[in-house]
N, C-alpha and C positions, 0 to 999 in steps of 0.2 A: 462452434467447436468448444468443448469444455476445456478449461484450463487444466494443465497437468504438471506445472512446474511451480514457480514462486506463488502464483495466484490459484493454486489447485482448489477447485470447488467453489470459487468466487464468481458471483454474478449479481448485478444490481437487482434488488427485489422490486424496484419500481418500474424500470424500463428494460430489464433483461440484458443490458450491455455487459460484456465480460472482458473487454480488451484493455481498459485503462482506468486506474483509480488513483486518487490522491490519498496517500496513507501517511499518517504521522509515524515516523520511523526513528529509531536510534542508530547511531553509528559510532564507530571508533575511528579516529583519524589522527594523523600526526600533524600538529600545529606548530607554526613558527610565527614570529611577529608579522610576517608577510602574508599569512593565511595558510591554507591547506590545499593540497592537490591529490593526496592519496588516502582515500577512505579505505580502511582495512576491513571493516565488517559492518554490514547494515542489517537491521532486523525489525520486525514488527510482530505483534501477537494478536490474539482474538479480541483483546480489549483496546487495541489501538484505534484512534479516530480515523474514519475513512469517508471519502466522498466520491460519488460517481461523477466523472468529468462530463458525461453526456447530459444527465438530467439534474445534477446537483443534489441528489438524495444523499443525506448524511446520516451516519450512525457509527457503530463499532464494526470492526472487521467481521466479527461473528454474525452481524446482521446481514452480511453479504454472502455468507456460506450457504450453499444449496442444501 
């Protein structure tokens, strides 16, 4: 089934897996000396590094777009 939400249009070009990817993302979080628990916003773009968790193919998010 094609992704229709956060991973819309994404699929591994090597193994065709489309369920789970490791993507380098940025986030905004509230930090204290004890750490953080509440991320406020997370995002990635077409130039973010991405890896297929199934076959380990690596590239940019744009390389995974159909």
